[in-house]
N, C-alpha and C positions, 0 to 999 in steps of 0.2 A: 504494499499499499504506500502511495506517495505521501510523505509527511507534509509536503507543501501544497497539497491539493486544495486546502481551505483558503490559501492565500494567492494562488495563481489563477487569475481569471482570463479566459481567452478573449482576445480582441480588445483588451483594455490598454490604452496608451496612458502611462503614468507620467505626470508632470513632476519633475524633481523640484525641491526647494532650492533657494539660492545658496551657493557655496559660501557666501558671506556669513551664513549662520555659524560656521565652524569657528572663525576667530571670535565671534561674539560669545559663544559658549565657552571657548577656551579662556577668554579674558575673565569671564565671570567665575569660572572654576579656579583660575590662578589666583584671583583675589580671595575667594572663599577658602582655598586650601593654603595659600601663601601666608596669610596672617597667622594661623596656628603653626605653620612651619617656622616663621621668624621667631615667634614666642618660644617654641620648642628649642630652637637653636640658642636663643638667649639663655634659657634655663640650663641647657646642657653645657654651655660655655661657663656659666657661673658655678654650677654645682657639679658638673661632670658625672662620671660613673655611668650607671645604668640609664640615666636620663637621655643618653644619646640614642637610645632605641626609638624614642618618640619622633625626633626629626627625621630619622632614617625611614621610619614607617610612613610618615607623612610625605616625604619626598617620593617614595615608591608609589604611594597613592596618586600623587600629582603626575608622575610619569605614565601610570596606567590610564588616568583620565585623558591625558593628552593623546594617547593612542586610541582610546575608545571614541571620543567625541567625533572625529571625522567619519568614522564608520557609521555612527548613529545618524549623522546628518545625511549621508548618502542614502540611507535606507528610508528616509522620509519622502513620501510622494502623495499626490492626490490625482483624482480623475473625476471629471464632470460628465455624468451620464444624462440621459433624457429625464429620468425620474429621481435619481439619487446622486449624492456626492460620496465618493469613496476616499478614504484616508488610510494610508498604510504607514506603519512605523516599526522600528525594531529590527535587530539583527539576530540576537539569541532569543529574546522574548518578543515575538512578532505580534502585531496587532493590525487588524483590518476593521475599520469602522465604516458602516454604511448608514448615511443620513438621508432619509427621504426628504425632498424639498418641502413637501407639504407638512412636515413635522417641525420645521424650524420656526421658532418664535421670534428670534432676532439674531443678528449677526454683528459682532463687535470686532473692531480693529484696535490693537494695542501694541505699543512699542516702548521699551525702556530706553534709558539714555545711551547705553552701549549699542543697542540695536539701531536706534535712530542715527547714531554716528556712522553706521554702516549702510544706512538707507534701506533697512528691512523692517518688517512688522509681522505680527501674528494675527491671523483671522481666527476668532473664537465663535463657534456655532452653539446656540443655546436652543434646546428643545424642551418639550413639556417634561420629559424625564431627566432627572439629574444624572443618571448613569449614561445617557446617550449624548451628553455634551461632547464636542470634539473640537480640536484646534489644529491649525496648520501654521507652524512657525516658519520663520525664515523666508517670507515672501518679499520680493521687491515692493516698495511702497506703492508704486503704480499698479502692480498686479494685485496687491491686497485691496486697494480701492476698487478695482474692476471686479474682483471676485465678491467683495462685499455687496456691490450694487447688483451683480448678476444673481447671487444667491438670494438676496432680498426680493428681487423681482420674481424669481422662480418660486420662492416660498409663498409670496402673496398670490401668484397665479394658481398654485396648487391648492392653497387654503380656500380661495374663492370658489373653487370647484367642489368643495366638500359639501 
């Protein structure tokens, strides 16, 4: 049995997110992991001994994150179908979300300061069910605006038909 059968859909053209998402996520991870690394180094330098294990472990975590993030970003994609929006994510823990246009309540675009500096944004889809909310990170700002407008229009058209 093919283990990827649930994720491989015939005839679907996946649109990848911007590669600019990689440096955004790397920057955020470097800040989040770098602060404890510096603190651990300071403590290890002052007190020595077994305290050196903390900065070594944190440095290894930072190296692992730097290796992992580009792979995660390459695995993110979306596809606009006639009735649904498909979003896929993940390398080891894969996810495929199908959001029917008629179930969308509203579409939100958001971007933090690091993402804005790179010209990318995230499109967040909200539905009636909290479990089915979905997001597409790393879209160029113009594509995020286009997708927001397109999804809103399709959602309103499908909702009006109910």
